[in-house]
VEXBA-303163 format. One record per residue (C-alpha): residue number from 0; x, y negated, z negated. Coordinates in steps of 0.02 Angstrom, whole numbers, plus 50000, padded with zeros to 5 digits. Layout:
REM VEXBA-303163
NUM|X|Y|Z
...
***
This chain:
REM VEXBA-303163
0|53010|43441|46000
1|53105|43344|45857
2|53155|43163|45889
3|53345|43164|45798
4|53465|43306|45795
5|53600|43315|45687
6|53742|43394|45697
7|53847|43483|45575
8|54006|43564|45593
9|54070|43695|45466
10|54193|43847|45442
11|54243|43864|45246
12|54153|43739|45141
13|54029|43846|45082
14|54017|43749|44895
15|53994|43596|44952
16|53854|43615|45124
17|53714|43635|45032
18|53735|43453|44950
19|53790|43397|45133
20|53640|43464|45218
21|53522|43400|45059
22|53583|43220|45084
23|53501|43242|45249
24|53340|43321|45199
25|53313|43179|45085
26|53310|43089|45218
27|53120|43087|45229
28|53129|43139|45436
29|53021|43274|45446
30|53059|43261|45647
31|53241|43313|45655
32|53326|43488|45666
33|53495|43529|45591
34|53617|43593|45706
35|53752|43705|45601
36|53902|43732|45703
37|53990|43882|45633
38|54177|43884|45693
39|54226|44061|45670
40|54131|44051|45485
41|54164|44201|45374
42|54029|44324|45289
43|54011|44222|45131
44|53978|44064|45234
45|53853|44161|45348
46|53767|44187|45186
47|53779|44009|45118
48|53680|43978|45290
49|53555|44108|45302
50|53494|44042|45114
51|53470|43853|45189
52|53412|43923|45342
53|53260|44024|45242
54|53196|43855|45152
55|53214|43752|45319
56|53170|43816|45470
57|53212|43659|45549
58|53415|43736|45505
59|53458|43802|45677
60|53637|43895|45660
61|53765|43909|45803
62|53887|44060|45728
63|54015|44035|45846
64|54220|44108|45850
65|54352|43975|45814
66|54370|43882|45939
67|54546|43772|45965
68|54604|43633|45880
69|54459|43578|45773
70|54333|43682|45857
71|54294|43520|45986
72|54226|43648|46128
73|54103|43732|45986
74|54030|43554|45941
75|54026|43510|46138
76|53917|43675|46142
77|53820|43642|46023
78|53781|43467|46055
79|53699|43503|46223
80|53578|43619|46142
81|53507|43474|46052
82|53329|43417|46074
83|53324|43249|45988
84|53329|43099|46090
85|53468|43024|45978
86|53603|43132|45848
87|53686|43120|45724
88|53838|43193|45643
89|53861|43269|45477
90|53994|43337|45382
91|54000|43492|45292
92|54081|43405|45134
93|53998|43209|45127
94|53843|43133|45074
95|53725|43014|45184
96|53638|42870|45088
97|53453|42857|45101
98|53369|42776|45254
99|53535|42834|45363
100|53426|42896|45485
101|53305|42750|45486
102|53457|42625|45505
103|53543|42699|45644
104|53366|42769|45744
105|53323|42556|45736
106|53484|42532|45789
107|53477|42624|45959
108|53331|42557|46007
109|53455|42443|46083
110|53620|42515|46082
111|53689|42692|46148
112|53799|42714|46022
113|53824|42662|45832
114|53938|42656|45715
115|53963|42590|45526
116|54090|42542|45389
117|54193|42663|45324
118|54164|42709|45174
119|54256|42835|45049
120|54236|42896|44867
121|54430|42921|44780
122|54463|43044|44690
123|54472|42926|44511
124|54271|42928|44583
125|54292|42747|44652
126|54217|42682|44784
127|54289|42607|44935
128|54259|42525|45099
129|54323|42477|45239
130|54297|42342|45362
131|54286|42396|45562
132|54196|42299|45688
133|54154|42391|45854
134|54107|42247|45937
135|54246|42123|45924
136|54377|42151|46045
137|54513|42112|45901
138|54469|42283|45824
139|54419|42369|45975
140|54567|42344|46082
141|54709|42403|45974
142|54586|42549|45924
143|54580|42610|46102
144|54760|42597|46126
145|54787|42692|45969
146|54865|42553|45896
147|54835|42481|45698
148|54764|42317|45700
149|54885|42260|45547
150|54723|42170|45484
151|54766|42238|45313
152|54710|42389|45182
153|54540|42283|45185
154|54503|42343|45364
155|54535|42535|45454
156|54556|42598|45619
157|54390|42670|45659
158|54251|42772|45563
159|54230|42949|45535
160|54088|43055|45613
161|53951|43023|45460
162|53958|42850|45517
163|53933|42879|45700
164|53770|42892|45793
165|53705|42920|45988
166|53580|42933|46111
167|53587|43108|46173
168|53558|43027|46379
169|53734|42943|46332
170|53806|43098|46274
171|53752|43175|46438
172|53805|43032|46547
173|53990|43054|46487
174|54116|43128|46624
175|54164|43203|46474
176|54107|43296|46340
177|54193|43350|46172
178|54344|43423|46248
179|54513|43506|46162
180|54591|43329|46082
181|54769|43322|46126
182|54897|43364|45981
183|54932|43215|45861
184|54754|43121|45894
185|54590|43122|45782
186|54443|43215|45879
187|54339|43102|45804
188|54406|42946|45885
189|54442|43021|46032
190|54243|43070|46055
191|54201|42893|46022
192|54331|42803|46148
193|54249|42920|46291
194|54081|42821|46241
195|54160|42636|46234
196|54248|42682|46377
197|54124|42669|46492
198|54036|42508|46556
199|53868|42558|46543
200|53882|42608|46359
201|53794|42484|46229
202|53892|42499|46077
203|53824|42430|45896
204|53919|42403|45733
205|53854|42430|45546
206|53925|42303|45448
207|53855|42389|45275
208|53865|42562|45186
209|53767|42717|45260
210|53862|42860|45206
211|53991|42911|45084
212|54143|43001|45144
213|54257|43134|45035
214|54406|43145|45120
215|54471|43332|45112
216|54650|43310|45116
217|54644|43215|44975
218|54574|43368|44896
219|54687|43508|44955
220|54718|43565|44771
221|54531|43568|44695
222|54434|43718|44673
223|54299|43751|44790
224|54188|43715|44625
225|54276|43555|44588
226|54219|43490|44719
227|54045|43561|44710
228|54014|43467|44541
229|54091|43305|44640
230|53951|43308|44771
231|53817|43354|44641
232|53863|43206|44528
233|53866|43096|44678
234|53695|43174|44748
235|53618|43125|44583
236|53673|42942|44602
237|53622|42913|44777
238|53452|42997|44734
239|53424|42880|44581
240|53327|42710|44615
241|53473|42590|44582
242|53584|42707|44695
243|53615|42551|44805
244|53662|42437|44675
245|53777|42563|44596
246|53910|42594|44768
247|53902|42388|44798
248|53934|42367|44616
249|54091|42472|44673
250|54119|42415|44838
251|54111|42234|44837
252|54259|42205|44680
253|54364|42315|44755
254|54370|42254|44926
255|54352|42057|44835
256|54542|42132|44746
257|54616|42195|44918
258|54560|42036|45004
259|54626|41929|44893
260|54786|42039|44890
261|54782|42026|45055
262|54782|41834|45048
263|54915|41832|44931
264|55024|41945|45028
265|54986|41851|45161
266|55023|41687|45095
267|55191|41766|45000
268|55247|41813|45187
269|55196|41645|45255
270|55309|41543|45128
271|55426|41686|45145
272|55440|41673|45364
273|55413|41472|45318
274|55587|41482|45211
275|55680|41601|45332
276|55617|41487|45469
277|55690|41307|45388
278|55843|41438|45352
279|55862|41482|45522
280|55828|41297|45573
281|55969|41240|45451
282|56073|41371|45526
283|56026|41334|45683
284|56046|41145|45650
285|56228|41187|45562
286|56294|41289|45716
287|56230|41124|45830
288|56327|41022|45718
289|56482|41115|45737
290|56477|41153|45910
291|56461|40955|45923
292|56589|40926|45849
293|56705|41061|45942
294|56646|40987|46099
295|56680|40819|46026
296|56846|40885|45990
297|56879|40979|46158
298|56819|40802|46230
299|56962|40709|46142
300|57091|40823|46177
301|57021|40861|46368
302|57049|40630|46359
303|57200|40651|46277
304|57253|40801|46409
305|57197|40657|46566
306|57283|40527|46484
307|57439|40643|46483
308|57419|40693|46639
309|57402|40494|46694
310|57562|40444|46601
311|57644|40598|46695
312|57585|40560|46879
313|57623|40362|46823
314|57782|40444|46783
315|57823|40548|46928
316|57775|40393|47036
317|57923|40290|46948
318|58034|40447|46970
319|57988|40450|47152
320|58006|40252|47189
321|58159|40285|47099
322|58206|40421|47185
323|58155|40325|47361
324|58254|40179|47302
325|58420|40287|47272
326|58366|40358|47448
327|58359|40183|47507
328|58510|40141|47413
329|58615|40291|47481
330|58571|40268|47645
331|58644|40073|47630
332|58792|40141|47547
333|58817|40272|47695
334|58786|40141|47827
335|58922|40018|47753
336|59036|40200|47729
337|58999|40206|47917
338|59038|40035|47949
339|59193|40020|47833
340|59259|40167|47917
341|59202|40096|48113
342|59313|39942|48025
343|59474|40038|47970
344|59487|40150|48134
345|59493|39978|48226
346|59615|39892|48099
347|59690|40063|48132
348|59671|40052|48302
349|59729|39861|48334
350|59889|39898|48204
351|59933|40032|48313
352|59930|39913|48464
353|60001|39761|48381
354|60151|39902|48336
355|60146|39976|48474
356|60176|39809|48568
357|60310|39756|48438
358|60408|39906|48463
359|60395|39864|48660
360|60442|39689|48638
361|60563|39766|48532
362|60651|39872|48660
363|60629|39745|48783
364|60740|39620|48672
365|60870|39770|48638
366|60897|39807|48808
367|60907|39628|48893
368|61072|39534|48944
369|61065|39416|48813
370|61043|39526|48677
371|61204|39628|48710
372|61293|39443|48750
373|61238|39390|48573
374|61299|39566|48489
375|61477|39483|48432
376|61404|39342|48364
377|61257|39434|48272
378|61399|39541|48175
379|61489|39367|48140
380|61336|39311|48067
381|61282|39470|47952
382|61464|39439|47859
383|61455|39283|47811
384|61286|39345|47727
385|61365|39470|47642
***
């Protein structure tokens, strides 16, 4: 029974597949099996795989019809046929670095799942590494939530299949294997999530290169021959004695430049943020000053209004007092007028009494005997008066 199983899904990369298989065969591990998972391959692809099998009986070919999406169901089927204690993953257009299996096997002695640093070869031939630490929650929590960690260009949001290995029994313990991925989600990251979400899963991360990824989306316009030539050149690089120096010489300056650019960008952003904060603070102070001045104006206006109200109230009180005095004077005058009317009425009454008395006395005199006797005498006297 082999101790290592290598899952290698493929469909139509016949020109690069031999180089991908060769990087597995060159690991110096005889006790392994290479499980080529065919996902609806064509006849020419079968011919390439048959030739590889002729040269290496450890290669097992699963010629399966095309499964939905990225063929996850086919991968699940093949992984359940694996006989090794450890399952590694290889793509049909990528390369493993020397020591790939040994490094992962050692890491899995005390772990169930291992991931390693994502390392890409760009179309210009430069090697670029991205940092993602599976043992730090700052990376894992946004990753599991399908969010970017936003650490910058030096970091990434996960790692591809060639940077992963896990124990077969850990895979079989999962509640769900490699199922068809929901639209819009990467199938490999979805599979790794199933491991990491298990409370029993012991995860480990390796902070150094173990493989080279040649991103197919960046090479869509390349011919199969050009892609094969690229892997041929890099196969020569990694099989050379100084391969590690060559790769690290490419990774470190590029990573350093990106980290420096990130620091400069962060500082610029921080300076801009501070300037924005200063501007915002100054604007806030200015608004506060304006509000304070408005409040002071309003308070002064309120004080003036209160003073005017006080003056008006005093005037109203004076007017009320004056009105009360006028009412009192009017009352006094009315009383005087009533007294005068009463006195006048009494005077008239006395005058009438006196006139009546005088008339009565006159009538008494006129009707008296003496008045008649003295009538001739009064006529003589009246003549002499004239």
